[in-house]
C-alpha positions in Angstrom: 54.4 143.0 92.2 57.7 144.3 93.4 58.2 147.4 94.8 61.5 149.3 94.3 62.3 152.1 96.6 64.5 154.9 95.2 67.1 156.4 97.0 67.5 158.8 94.5 64.5 160.7 94.2 65.4 164.4 92.2 66.8 161.9 89.8 64.1 160.1 89.3 61.6 162.8 89.4 63.3 164.5 86.6 62.5 161.5 84.8 58.8 161.7 85.9 58.0 164.8 85.1 60.4 165.7 82.6 61.8 162.8 80.3 59.3 161.3 77.6 61.0 157.8 79.2 56.9 157.5 80.4 55.0 158.3 77.7 53.4 154.7 76.8 51.6 155.4 80.2 48.8 156.7 80.7 48.0 158.6 84.2 45.1 156.6 86.1 44.9 158.8 89.2 47.1 160.9 91.8 47.0 162.2 94.6 49.5 165.7 95.7 49.2 167.8 98.9 51.5 170.8 99.1 50.0 173.7 100.5 46.5 172.3 99.3 45.2 168.5 98.8 44.9 168.0 94.6 43.0 164.6 93.6 43.6 164.7 90.2 41.0 161.6 87.7 42.7 160.8 84.7 40.0 159.7 82.6 39.3 161.3 79.5 36.3 164.6 79.4 35.2 163.5 75.7 33.7 166.8 75.8 36.0 168.4 76.3 37.7 167.3 72.9 36.6 168.2 69.9 36.2 165.5 67.6 39.4 166.7 65.0 41.4 167.3 68.8 40.8 163.5 69.8 42.0 162.2 65.9 45.0 164.6 66.1 46.3 163.4 70.0 45.3 159.9 69.1 42.9 159.9 71.9 39.8 158.7 70.8 39.5 155.0 71.9 41.7 155.9 74.6 40.2 156.3 78.2 43.0 158.0 80.4 44.4 160.9 79.5 48.6 160.0 77.9 51.1 160.7 80.9 52.9 162.9 78.1 49.9 165.1 78.5 49.0 165.7 82.5 52.5 165.1 83.6 53.2 169.2 82.4 50.4 169.9 84.6 51.7 167.2 87.2 55.0 169.4 87.1 53.2 173.2 87.3 51.3 171.9 90.4 54.4 170.1 92.4 57.4 172.8 91.2 58.0 174.9 94.2 60.6 175.4 97.3 58.8 173.5 99.4 58.8 169.7 98.3 55.4 168.0 98.9 53.7 165.8 101.8 53.0 163.0 99.8 52.5 162.3 95.4 51.1 159.3 94.4 50.8 158.3 91.1 49.2 155.6 89.3 50.3 155.0 85.8 48.5 152.6 83.2 51.0 151.7 80.0 48.9 152.0 77.0 48.3 149.2 75.1 51.0 148.9 72.0 53.0 148.9 75.5 51.3 146.1 76.9 51.2 143.8 73.2 55.0 144.9 72.8 55.9 143.4 75.8 53.4 140.0 75.4 55.3 139.5 72.2 59.0 139.7 73.6 58.1 137.5 76.6 56.1 135.0 74.7 53.6 135.1 76.9 50.7 132.5 75.6 48.4 135.8 76.8 46.7 137.4 75.0 45.9 141.6 75.1 42.1 140.5 76.2 43.9 138.4 79.3 45.5 142.0 81.2 43.9 144.3 82.9 46.1 146.5 82.9 50.3 147.0 83.3 50.4 149.7 86.7 52.9 151.8 88.1 52.1 152.8 91.7 54.7 155.8 92.5 54.4 157.3 96.6 55.7 159.8 97.2 55.5 159.9 101.2 57.8 160.5 104.5 60.8 161.8 102.3 61.1 157.7 100.7 59.5 157.7 97.0 58.7 153.8 96.3 57.2 152.7 93.3 55.1 149.5 92.5 55.0 147.7 89.2 52.0 144.8 88.8 49.6 143.9 86.3 46.3 143.6 86.7 44.1 140.3 84.9 41.0 139.6 83.5 41.9 135.5 84.0 43.6 134.0 86.7 47.1 132.8 86.3 50.6 131.4 88.3 52.5 132.4 85.6 54.5 135.6 86.2 56.9 135.8 83.6 54.7 139.1 81.9 55.3 140.7 85.7 58.6 139.3 86.1 59.5 141.1 82.7 57.5 144.1 83.7 59.5 144.6 86.7 63.4 144.1 84.9 62.0 147.1 82.1 61.3 149.2 85.1 64.3 148.7 87.3 66.4 148.8 83.3 65.1 152.4 83.2 66.3 152.9 86.5 69.8 151.6 85.7 70.1 153.7 82.4 69.1 156.5 84.7 71.9 156.1 86.9 68.9 156.2 89.7 69.8 153.7 93.3 66.6 152.2 94.4 65.9 149.0 96.6 64.6 146.3 95.3 
């Protein structure tokens, strides 16, 4: 697990909320404190969608709502003149992203060995941190996958010229 401090908060928030760069993630949960406290549970509510909508939106096999759908609502809650006093978002990589990272690293791990690859985003006290981590179903001392996941995240930040400390 590695924590990254984001120094350019506004460009990062634009990356998070106004681009498709993180659409390979699903929203696990979020908390937001503005004029009131919001808690968002990213679990898909299957009864909300018709079977046809689930197929069209490719939600059938998912547990969590894809970030591409959730970020619009999050942006609507954050938008305003005042900065939230707290923002906590937990994003989980989708299965395609996990599989591609396993292939790219030539890992001996299998997709079923991984519970999830997570980005934990925390804005509090005017500081923004991202923690990159992987939850495993098995015990492993091999940190190659975690290192590559963190390096992918850092590369994304660099490509958007977002200043950070790691």
